[in-house]
C-alpha positions in Angstrom: 0.0 0.1 -0.2 2.7 2.3 1.2 4.8 1.6 -1.8 1.6 2.0 -4.1 1.3 5.7 -2.7 5.1 6.3 -3.5 4.9 5.2 -6.9 1.8 7.1 -7.3 3.0 10.6 -6.1 5.6 9.7 -9.2 3.6 10.2 -11.7 2.5 14.1 -12.2 -0.9 12.9 -13.7 -2.2 10.5 -11.0 -0.5 13.0 -8.6 -3.0 15.6 -9.8 -5.5 13.3 -9.5 -5.0 12.6 -5.9 -4.9 16.4 -4.5 -7.7 17.1 -6.7 -9.5 13.9 -4.5 -8.2 15.4 -1.8 -9.3 18.9 -2.0 -12.6 17.8 -2.7 -12.6 15.6 0.6 -11.8 18.5 2.6 -14.5 20.8 0.9 -16.9 17.6 2.2 -15.6 17.8 5.8 -15.9 21.8 5.6 -19.6 21.6 4.7 -19.8 18.7 7.4 -19.2 21.5 10.2 -21.2 24.3 8.7 -24.7 24.6 11.1 -28.2 24.6 10.0 -29.1 27.9 11.2 -32.6 26.7 11.4 -31.6 23.9 13.8 -30.4 23.6 17.4 -27.3 21.5 17.3 -27.2 21.0 21.2 -31.1 19.8 21.5 -30.6 17.4 18.6 -27.2 16.0 20.1 -29.4 14.9 23.3 -32.2 13.2 21.2 -29.1 11.1 19.4 -28.0 9.9 22.4 -26.0 7.0 20.9 -29.4 5.6 20.0 -29.1 2.1 18.0 -32.1 3.1 15.7 -31.9 4.2 11.8 -30.6 8.1 13.0 -27.8 6.8 14.7 -26.8 4.6 11.6 -26.8 7.6 9.8 -25.1 9.9 12.1 -22.3 7.7 12.4 -22.5 7.3 8.5 -22.1 10.7 7.6 -18.9 11.6 10.2 -21.8 12.9 13.2 -23.0 15.6 10.6 -26.5 14.4 11.4 -26.5 15.0 15.0 -24.7 18.4 14.7 -27.4 19.7 12.6 -24.5 20.9 9.8 -24.9 21.3 5.7 -24.3 18.0 5.2 -26.5 16.3 7.3 -28.4 13.6 5.3 -24.6 13.0 3.2 -24.6 10.5 0.5 -26.9 8.1 1.4 -30.1 9.4 -0.4 -27.8 8.6 -3.5 -26.7 5.4 -2.7 -30.5 4.7 -1.8 -31.2 5.8 -5.2 -28.3 3.7 -6.8 -29.7 0.5 -5.1 -33.2 1.0 -6.0 -32.2 1.5 -10.0 -30.2 -1.9 -9.8 -32.9 -3.7 -9.0 -35.6 -1.6 -11.3 -33.1 -2.1 -14.5 -34.2 -6.1 -13.5 -37.6 -6.0 -13.5 -38.3 -2.6 -16.0 -37.8 -3.9 -19.5 -37.0 0.0 -20.3 -34.5 0.4 -18.4 -32.7 -2.8 -18.8 -32.7 -1.6 -22.8 -31.5 1.4 -21.7 -28.5 0.1 -19.5 -27.4 -1.6 -22.9 -27.6 1.3 -25.3 -24.0 2.6 -24.5 -22.6 5.7 -23.3 -26.0 7.9 -23.8 -28.1 5.2 -21.7 -25.7 5.4 -19.0 -25.8 8.9 -19.3 -30.2 8.6 -19.0 -29.6 6.1 -16.0 -27.1 8.5 -14.4 -29.9 11.3 -14.8 -32.7 9.4 -13.3 -30.7 8.0 -10.6 -30.3 12.0 -9.5 -33.7 12.7 -10.0 -34.3 9.7 -7.9 -31.6 10.7 -5.2 -33.4 14.3 -5.1 -37.1 12.7 -4.1 -35.3 10.5 -1.6 -33.1 13.5 0.1 -36.5 15.7 0.0 -38.2 12.5 2.1 -36.0 11.6 4.3 -35.0 15.5 5.1 -39.0 15.6 5.6 -39.2 12.8 8.0 -36.2 13.7 9.9 -37.9 17.3 10.5 -41.2 15.8 11.6 -39.3 13.6 14.0 -37.5 16.2 15.4 -40.3 18.2 15.7 -42.5 16.0 17.6 -39.5 15.0 19.7 -40.1 14.9 23.5 -38.2 18.1 25.2 -37.4 21.4 23.9 -38.2 21.7 20.3 -35.2 21.7 18.4 -36.2 24.1 15.7 -35.3 27.5 15.9 -38.9 29.1 15.0 -39.2 32.4 13.3 -42.6 32.7 14.7 -41.6 33.9 18.4 -44.8 34.9 18.9 -46.9 32.2 17.7 -48.0 28.7 18.8 -48.8 27.4 15.1 -46.1 25.4 14.2 -43.0 26.6 12.5 -44.1 25.7 9.2 -41.9 28.4 7.2 -38.8 27.2 9.7 -39.3 23.4 8.8 -39.7 24.1 4.8 -36.7 25.9 5.4 -34.9 23.3 7.2 -35.8 20.7 4.4 -34.7 22.7 1.7 -31.3 23.8 3.2 -30.6 19.4 4.0 -31.5 18.8 0.4 -29.5 21.4 -1.3 -26.6 20.0 1.4 -27.0 16.2 -0.2 -27.4 17.5 -3.7 -23.9 19.0 -3.2 -22.5 15.8 -1.5 -24.0 14.1 -4.5 -22.0 16.7 -7.0 -19.1 16.3 -4.9 -19.0 12.3 -5.4 -19.3 12.7 -9.0 -16.8 14.4 -9.5 -14.4 12.4 -7.5 -15.5 9.8 -9.6 -14.9 11.0 -12.6 -11.7 13.7 -12.1 -10.3 12.1 -9.0 -9.1 8.6 -7.8 -11.7 5.7 -7.0 -15.5 5.7 -6.8 -16.7 8.8 -4.9 -19.3 8.0 -3.1 -17.5 5.2 -1.3 -14.6 7.3 -0.4 -17.4 10.0 1.1 -18.9 7.1 3.4 -15.6 5.8 4.1 -14.0 9.7 5.0 -17.6 9.7 7.4 -16.8 6.7 8.9 -13.2 7.7 9.8 -14.3 11.0 11.0 -17.0 9.5 13.2 -14.3 6.7 14.8 -12.1 9.2 15.5 -14.5 11.5 17.5 -14.9 8.4 19.2 -11.6 7.4 20.2 -10.7 10.9 21.2 -13.6 10.9 23.3 -12.7 7.5 25.1 -9.4 8.4 25.9 -10.7 11.8 27.4 -12.8 9.3 29.9 -9.2 7.9 31.0 -8.8 10.6 32.8 -11.3 9.8 35.3 -10.9 5.8 35.4 -7.7 4.6 34.2 -8.5 1.2 34.4 -11.0 1.9 30.8 -8.0 1.4 29.3 -8.2 -2.3 28.8 -11.3 -1.9 27.4 -9.7 0.5 24.8 -6.6 -2.3 24.0 -9.1 -4.6 23.8 -11.4 -2.8 21.1 -8.3 -2.0 19.1 -7.1 -6.0 19.4 -10.4 -6.7 18.0 -10.8 -3.8 15.3 -7.2 -5.2 13.9 -8.6 -8.7 14.0 -11.7 -8.1 12.0 -9.6 -6.4 9.6 -7.3 -9.1 9.0 -10.1 -11.4 8.4 -11.6 -9.1 6.3 -8.8 -8.9 4.1 -8.5 -12.7 4.5 -12.0 -12.9 3.1 -11.7 -10.3 0.3 -8.9 -12.1 -1.5 -10.5 -16.1 -0.8 -11.5 -17.6 -4.2 -12.6 -20.6 -5.6 -10.9 -21.2 -9.0 -12.6 -23.6 -11.5 -10.0 -24.8 -14.3 -10.9 -24.5 -17.5 -9.0 -26.2 -20.7 -9.1 -25.0 -24.4 -8.1 -27.5 -27.1 -6.6 -26.5 -29.9 -7.2 -24.9 -33.2 -5.8 -24.3 -36.3 -6.9 -21.3 -38.3 -4.9 -20.5 -41.5 -1.5 -21.3 -40.7 -1.6 -20.3 -36.7 -2.5 -22.6 -33.9 -4.8 -21.0 -31.0 -5.8 -22.5 -28.3 -4.2 -25.4 -26.0 -3.7 -23.3 -22.6 -5.4 -23.7 -19.4 -6.9 -21.0 -17.6 -9.4 -20.8 -14.9 -12.5 -19.0 -13.5 -12.1 -17.5 -10.4 -15.4 -17.2 -8.4 -14.9 -15.1 -5.0 -16.0 -16.2 -1.8 -17.6 -12.2 -1.1 -18.3 -11.2 -4.5 -21.0 -9.3 -3.0 -19.0 -7.1 -1.0 -20.7 -5.5 1.2 -24.0 -4.7 -0.4 -26.3 -7.6 1.2 -25.8 -6.0 4.3 -26.6 -2.4 3.1 -29.7 -4.2 1.6 -30.9 -6.2 4.1 -29.9 -3.2 6.9 -32.3 -0.1 4.3 -35.0 -2.8 4.3 -35.4 -3.1 8.2 -34.7 0.7 8.1 -37.5 1.5 6.1 -40.3 0.3 8.3 -39.4 2.1 11.7 -38.4 5.2 9.7 -42.2 5.1 8.5 -43.4 4.5 12.2 -41.5 7.0 13.8 -42.6 9.5 11.3 -46.4 9.0 11.3 -47.0 7.2 14.1 -44.0 8.2 16.8 -46.3 8.8 19.9 -48.9 5.5 19.4 -48.7 2.3 21.3 -47.9 0.6 17.9 -44.5 2.6 17.8 -43.7 1.4 21.3 -44.5 -2.0 20.9 -42.5 -2.3 17.3 -39.2 -0.4 19.1 -40.2 -2.8 21.8 -39.7 -6.5 20.0 -38.8 -5.8 16.3 -37.0 -2.2 16.6 -32.9 -2.0 16.4 -30.8 -4.0 18.7 -33.7 -6.5 19.5 -33.1 -10.3 18.9 -36.1 -10.3 16.1 -34.2 -7.7 14.7 -31.2 -9.4 14.7 -32.2 -12.8 13.1 -34.1 -10.6 10.4 -31.1 -9.2 9.1 -29.2 -12.4 9.2 -31.7 -14.0 6.6 -32.3 -10.9 5.2 -28.3 -10.9 4.2 -28.6 -14.6 3.4 -31.2 -13.9 1.1 -29.9 -10.5 -0.4 -26.5 -12.2 -0.9 -28.0 -15.0 -3.3 -29.9 -12.3 -5.0 -27.0 -9.9 -5.8 -24.9 -13.5 -6.6 -27.6 -13.9 -9.7 -26.9 -10.4 -10.7 -23.0 -10.8 -11.0 -22.4 -14.4 -11.8 -24.8 -16.1 -14.6 -23.5 -19.4 -14.9 -25.7 -20.0 -18.5 -24.0 -16.9 -20.2 -19.9 -18.2 -19.0 -21.2 -21.8 -20.4 -22.1 -20.7 -23.4 -18.7 -18.3 -23.7 -16.4 -21.1 -22.5 -17.9 -23.4 -25.4 -18.0 -20.7 -27.8 -14.5 -20.3 -27.9 -13.8 -24.0 -27.5 -13.0 -24.4 -23.9 -14.7 -26.9 -21.3 -14.1 -28.2 -17.7 -12.2 -31.1 -17.3 -14.5 -33.9 -16.5 -17.8 -32.0 -17.2 -19.5 -31.9 -20.8 -20.2 -28.8 -22.3 -23.7 -27.3 -22.4 -26.2 -27.2 -19.9 -24.0 -29.3 -17.4 -21.7 -26.9 -17.6 -23.8 -24.4 -16.9 -25.4 -26.4 -13.7 -21.7 -27.3 -11.9 -20.8 -23.8 -12.3 -24.4 -23.1 -10.2 -23.6 -25.3 -7.8 -20.3 -24.1 -7.0 -21.5 -20.5 -7.1 -24.1 -21.3 -4.5 -21.7 -23.0 -2.2 -19.2 -20.3 -2.7 -21.9 -17.8 -1.8 -23.4 -19.9 0.8 -19.7 -19.4 2.6 -19.8 -15.5 2.0 -23.6 -15.0 3.4 -22.5 -16.7 6.8 -19.2 -14.7 6.8 -21.3 -11.3 6.0 -23.6 -12.5 8.8 -21.0 -12.9 11.4 -19.2 -9.6 10.1 -22.5 -8.1 10.6 -23.5 -9.5 13.9 -20.9 -10.9 16.3 -18.5 -8.1 16.3 -21.6 -5.6 17.7 -22.1 -8.0 21.1 -18.3 -7.4 21.9 -18.4 -3.4 20.7 -21.1 -3.2 23.1 -19.6 -5.0 26.1 -16.4 -3.3 25.3 -18.2 0.1 25.4 -20.0 -0.8 28.7 -23.2 -1.3 27.5 -23.5 -4.5 29.5 -23.7 -3.0 33.3 -20.5 -1.4 33.0 -21.6 2.3 34.5 -19.6 4.2 31.7 -20.4 4.2 27.9 -16.9 4.6 25.7 -19.5 4.9 22.3 -18.0 1.8 20.8 -21.1 0.3 20.3 -23.3 3.3 18.9 -20.3 4.6 16.7 -19.0 1.4 15.7 -20.3 -1.6 13.3 -18.5 -4.4 11.8 -20.4 -3.1 8.7 -18.3 0.1 8.7 -15.2 -1.7 9.1 -15.8 -3.7 5.9 -17.0 -1.0 4.3 -14.0 0.7 5.3 -11.3 -2.4 4.2 -13.4 -2.5 1.3 -12.8 0.8 0.2 -9.3 0.8 1.0 -8.2 -2.0 -1.1 -10.3 -0.9 -4.1 -8.7 2.5 -4.0 -5.4 0.3 -3.7 -6.0 -1.5 -6.7 -7.3 1.3 -9.0 -4.1 3.2 -7.9 -2.2 -0.1 -9.2 -3.6 -0.2 -12.6 -3.5 3.3 -13.1 0.7 3.1 -12.5 0.7 0.0 -14.4 -1.1 2.1 -17.4 1.2 5.0 -17.1 4.2 2.3 -17.3 2.7 0.8 -20.6 2.7 4.3 -22.0 5.8 5.0 -21.5 6.7 1.5 -23.1 4.7 2.7 -26.4 5.7 5.9 -26.5 
């Protein structure tokens, strides 16, 4: 990784892209500290209170912007959700599927539709957050301009919604500029920076508590050891793959002989990455968001939060089952055994011991299903087990203190951090390789 960075900075073109990416990240982080004038940040911070609901998750991913009531409070999540929705709709709507196969023009149209859907989702999310905060107990977190009126601060709420949506649109624009002119995927990098910012703030708060209770140093050291172990486990699983050997027969075309070599088809154990966890978490957050938006003070909301809300046993069971289901769903999108079998047969290849055609596709499908099962189990372990360890090390289970690890850290976030870091390293290596090829050709 460090050697890759060293080589990247030797190239003027790549160095310019890196500095441009860092500049846009700086702009994003500055926006995370610009307060929204219509919100009372102190009251909103008390409303969060380290909660485990979807607001707490949003706050962790946005780098603390949401609980601090800043311009980029919504972050990049509306655009991420829009991208996921468009991916799913492309599979079921023939018009969108045809558009995705129209080359550059089709991709531009899909990108424009994705932006529009992202803005609509940002409006819905902003309305939900503002209404929820306005209905929260205690001091109203909205600074009402109607100081001498008992009516709801409609204008203040509308202005807050507009500012939040504008901030989310700005973040979406920054992510696209990073993708186009910088290094890596802009959306992933913005989430990456948000998680790291939240982690840094939480660790600083944990070290500040050492002044009163030095015995907490063991909790902090234990947490660091667990995080390092999770990092190593994720990196190991990220590179794990099943290689299926493919033999190509020799073919004579004209005066030349082709084929005769042996290659392999790599099927990654965790080929879907963190997407099944994001899909599952988003689906479970949706009913909770609707209930808190429209039925926040009803017995139904209390019942749901008690028995099915975030942190309950039912929630974790549903999360595990949804991760399993979405892992298989996403695996079917990424790897089509029938298409792979046709391509192998078209180029004169075969899998040793397996007949060409349908037997090959059935064999590939069976292998892919087995690999996907192991990948889904890995994601379930990552999503569930470390969460309880973080809560225990935070002192949530009767410790009489709270270091904040349980509310600010999640293995999902760590998986995103590792995945983005590995992807950045791969992209830097590929761009360095391209520069070497260009120099060779010159």
